[in-house]
N, C-alpha and C positions, 0 to 999 in steps of 0.2 A: 293417666298418662304421665308417668314419671320421667320420661325421656325428654330432654330439652333439645329443641331443634336449632338449626343454624340461625334462624331468624332471632331467637332469643339470645344466642351466644355472640353473634357478629352480624348486625343488620347490614353493614357495608358489604361483607362477603356474600350474604344472602341476596342482596339486591343485584350484585353482579351475576351471581349464579342464575337467578330467576330471569334476568334480562336476556342472558345468553340462551337459556332454554326456550324462552318465548321467540327469540329470533330464529332459532332452529325450527320451531313450530310454524313460524310464518311462511316457511318454504313449502309447507304442505298445501296441496290443491283442494283438499276436502274440507277446509274450514269455511264456515259461513262468511259471506262477503261483508256483512256488517260488523264482524269482529276485527277491530283495528289493532292487530297484534303488534305491529311495529311501534305504534305510539304508546301502547300499553307497556311494552318493554322499556321505552324511553322514560315513561313516568315512574316505573319501578326502579330503574337505574337512578333516577333523580332523587329517590328517597335516600339512597346510600350517599350520593354526592352531596346532598344537603347536610347529612350528618357529618361527612368529612369536612365540608366547608365550616360548619360550626366548630368542630374540633380545632381546625387551623386558626380560626378567629380567636378562640379562647387562648391558644398557645401564644399568638401574637400579642394579645392583650396582657397576658401574664408577663411575657418578656419585656414589653414596653414599660410596664409599671415597675418591674424589677430594675430596669435601667434607670428610671427616674429615682427610685429609692437609693440606688448606688450613687448616682450623680449628685443628689441633693438630700442627704440623710437627715438634715435638720429642717427640712421644709415642713410647713404646717400641715401639708397634705399627706405626709408619710403614713400616718395611721389609717387614713382613708384608703390610700393605695394598697397598704398591706391587707386591709379587710377585703378589698376587691380581688386581690390575688387569691386569698383564701376561698372566696365564693367561686371564682372562675376555676380554681383547681378542682373543687367539688363537681362543677359542671363538666369539666374535662374528664374526670374519672367516670362519670356517668355515660359519656358518649364515645370515648376513644376505644376502638376495638382493635384486635390484633391485625386484621387486614388493612386497617387505615395506616398503621405505623409505617409501612413501606411507601405510602403515598405522601408522607409528610417530609418536606425538605426544610430542615431546621435552619440552614444557611439563608434561604429566601425569607423565612419568617423572621429571622434575626435582623436582616437588613430592613425589613418593613417595620419591625418593632423599634429599631434605632431611629428611623425617620419619624415615627409617631412620637417617640419620647422627645426628640428634639423639638418637634412642632408644639407638643403639649407644654414643654418647659418654656418655650418662647411665648406662647399665649398667656402663660402665667407670670411673665416678666421675671423668670428665673434664669437670667442671661448667663450667670456664672456656671450654673449647672448645665445649661444647654451647651455652653462652650466646652465643658468637661466631657460631655458626650461626644461632641464633634471632634475634639482633639484626641481623646483617649480611645476612641473606637474606630477610627478611620481604617486601620489595618486589622482590627480584631475579627477573629472567627468566633462563631457562637460558642461561648464557654459553658453553656447549659445544654444538657442532653435531654432527649425526650424521656429517658429513664429518670432524670433528675425531677422532671415535672410530674411524673406518674407515681412518685412515692406516696406513702400514706400521709406524711406531713411535709408540706412545703412551706418554708418560712422565708420571709423577706431577707433575714440575716444570711441564710444559706445561699439564696440566689445572689444576693449582693456580693457575698464572698466569692462565689464562682465567677462573677463578672470581674471583680477586682483581680483575681488570679489570672484572668484572661486578657487583661489590659497589656498591650505591647509596651515594653520598656526599651528605652534607648540604651545602647551599649550592652 
């Protein structure tokens, strides 16, 4: 069987398709009573939603760490943050499917990442960096696109450069 099915290509799209098919099937009167098609459809849909949730979480984590690297480039943790970005990038590449892309709101993930970066920096007593995030990003829109995160190589330097370019300037 050389043909690849939708499941192998895009598990999120597959789960939506299968859940919709099961819901249509549930309307039939000739199914056995003990076949709980409605809940089976929800469980299959949940597979795709779980994958989407994981992709969103990885994006938020990458963004938050990139913000910390931008805000505090000389922090002792920068190498660790960079390594985590690399690991999460690989995980994102394994999970992100074409159907998920339309379901990812980078603006929402950016706001959550900024909040996480501020909290992490505060917890590490990196007050100057936390202040840089708070002041520099109040009006900023997400300067990093999903395509930026999906490239073959994602580096802290590239992400920090995108963030720096996106910092609103007075005048």
